[in-house]
N, C-alpha and C positions, 0 to 999 in steps of 0.2 A: 592198501594201508601204507606200505613202504613208500610208494610214490607221494602220498599225501604228506608224510613226515618229511620227505626230502624237500618238497615245495615249501613247507613251513620253515625248514632250516635256512633255505636260501632267502626267504622273506626276512627272517630275523637278521641274517648277515647284512642284507641291504640296509636295514635300519641302523645297525651298529656302525656301519661305514658312512652313513649319511651325515650331511652337514645341516644344521638348522637353517630354515629359510627366514624370510623377513615378513611375517604376516602383519596385518593391520587390524587393530581393534578400535571400534567406534564406541566410546564410553558416553554415558549420559543417563539421565533419569528416563523412565518409561515415558513414551509420548513426546520425546525430544526430536523425533524424526530421524533417528540413527539409521534405520533401514533404508530410507530414501537416499541418504548420503552414501551408504555402502553400495547400493545398486548403481548410483551415478558413477562411482569409481570404476565400474566395469566398462564404462565407455572408453577407458584407456586400455590399450593392449596388454598392460602389465598386471591387471588385477582381475580377480574372479571372486564371486560370492554366490551364496545360495540362501536358503531360508536360515533364520536364526537357529543355531544348533541347540542352545540351552543345555550344553554338555558340560562345559568347564566348571560351572558353578556347582553342579552335582558332584564333581570330583574334588574341587578345592574349597567349596563353601563350608559353612558350619554344619556340624552334626546336630543330633537332637539335644546335646548338652551345650551347644554354642561353641564348640571347639572346631577350629579349622581342620577339615579332614586331612588335607595333605600334610600339615604340620603334625597332626596327631599320628598319622601313619609313620612319619619319619621318626618321631620321638619314641614310639613304641619299638620300632625296628632297630633303634640305636641305643636303647636304654641300658644295655649291658655291654661292657667292653669286649666280651667274647662274641658278640653278634657281628655279622658280616659287615654291616655299614660302619660300625665303630672300628672293627679290626682293620678295615681298609681306608679309614679316615675320610669317609664321604661326608661332606657338609651339606646343609640343606639346599643352597642354591644349585649345587651340582646334582643332587638328587632330583630336585624339581625340574632341572633342564633335561634330564634323561627321560623323565615322565612325559614332559612336553614334546620331546623329539618324536616319540611314537605317534602322538596325536597329530603333530605337524606333518608327518609322513602320510597319515591317513587322509588329511585334508588335501595334501598335494596330489594324492592318487586320484582325486576327483577334479582338481583344478587345472589339469593338464600342465602342471608345474608352474602355473602363474601364481603370483602372490595372493594368498587368500585373505578375505576380509570377513571379519566376524562382528556382528552388531547386537548380540544379545545384551540387553540393558543391564542384567544382573552381573555381567563381567566387571562393571564399575566397582562392585563391592569386593572383588578379589583381585583388583588390578595389580597390587604389589606382587602377589604370587604369580600372576601371569607374566610379569616382567622377568621372573626367574625361570619359569617354565619355557618361555620363548625369548631368549636373551637378545635376539635381533629384531624383535617386534617393535612396531611404532604404534603410538596411541593418539587418537584424536578425541579430545574431550569436547563434546558438543553441548554447549549451554543453551538453554532456552528460558525465556521469561517464565517464572514460576506460576504466574497467574494462568498463562495459556496451558502449561503442563497440567496443572490441577484441573482446569476446565475440561481438558481432553480426557484425563483419567475418568472423570465422571461421565462424560459423553459416551466413552467406549466401554463403560461398565467395569473398569478396573477397580473402582470403588463405588459403593452405593451412593446415590445422589441424596444424601441426608447430612445432617450436621456431623454425625459420626464418620460417615464416609468422607466428607469434605476434610475433616480434621486429619483423618488417616492419609489422605492424598497429600495434604500440606506437609505432614511429617515425613512422608516418603520422599518428596522432593528435597526437603532439607537434608536427609540422610545421603541421598545420591550426590547432591552438590558438595556436601562436606567431604565425602570420600573422594570425589573427583579432584577437589582442590588439594587435599592432603597428598594424593598421588602426584599431582603436578609438582608439589613442593619437594617430594621425595626424589623424583626422576625428571627434572626439568628438561633434560636433553632428549627424552623419549616421548614427550607429550606436546601436542599442539592444541591450544584452546581455540575453538571456533564458536562464534555466536550464531545461532540459527537465524536471527533477524538480519545480521550482516550477510550471511550466506544467501538469503532470499533476495535481498535488495541490492547487493553488490557482488553477484555471483562470480563475475570474471576475476576480480581481484582475489576473492577468497579461494576460488578453485586453483588459482596460480599459487597461492600460499600453501595450500594443501599438497599440491603435486611437488612443489619444491621441497617441502618437508619430507615427503615420502620418497622422493627420488624417482618419481614415475613420469612417464611421458603422457601428453595429450590433455593438458589442462583445459584447452578450449573445448574439446569434446566433452569432458566431464562437466564443465560449466553449462554447455548447451543442453546436455541430458538433464541436468538438475533444473534448468529453467523450464524445460518442457513439462516438468512435474509441478512447478511452483504455482501454477494457476489454481491448483487445488488447495494450497495452503491458506489458512485463515488465521489471522492474529487478533488479539484483543477480544478473545472469546469470552472474557470475563466481564465485559461491559454491561451485561444484563444482570450481574450480581446485585443483590440489594445491599443496603448499607450494613446490615448485620454481618453478612457474609464477607464483605470487603474488610470490615473491622476485624473479623476473625482471622482472615488471611494475614493482615498486617501484624496481628498479635503473634501469630505462629511463625511467620516467614520473613519479617522485616529485616532481621539480622543478616540472613544469607542473601536476601535481595540486595541489601546494601553492599555486602562483601563482593558480589559479582557485578555491581554497577548498574542494577536495574532500579529505576526510581520508584 
């Protein structure tokens, strides 16, 4: 038992003395192909990824009352001037960064100290808090034609292929695009917008943009890896929609399709 406590103490000391790393988050709506981009980055010697963690949203996302859990935790723990956080004048970004530091070290323990890449789509909904939790992080906002995204959601069973499911998929795409655009406006220096269609059809240029933004090496290798996967990509999956479904999509999504430049 003494030995175990000693090992835990050393582990905690390592965390306290650690510096935050520079992880990469791929943001975007579900079915935007963020996982493929994350995997392609590992063709560079600088990056590592694994399966989508679905961890951070459970920590910083909304609770059953719709309150952001991380903010709620901070507010409750600093509600009284006699509480430790208030007494020591800890502000939310500082609090969030120390929470993030422990998670950062956990990911680094598996990445062999390479920069880790996380592509869970729901991270888009908590991106501002992630920017505080991981102050050196970089974000890629991967946009994809809403028609293809909605079609893929239905194809993969994320929503039921019915009018209700179709409507829910459209609304989900709207929410994710809106949150991504708001985050870009809040932190323009931390976010690079990439269009899925441009990445597929002009991978060399887009891979170079990405690697220059991230400060990583091996753009050619990343582009080659992505190209090797691109034969499986299909676009214009929505062409089989009937007139009623197309009109419903326009009624629900025309505003954001225009905002992001899709005809």
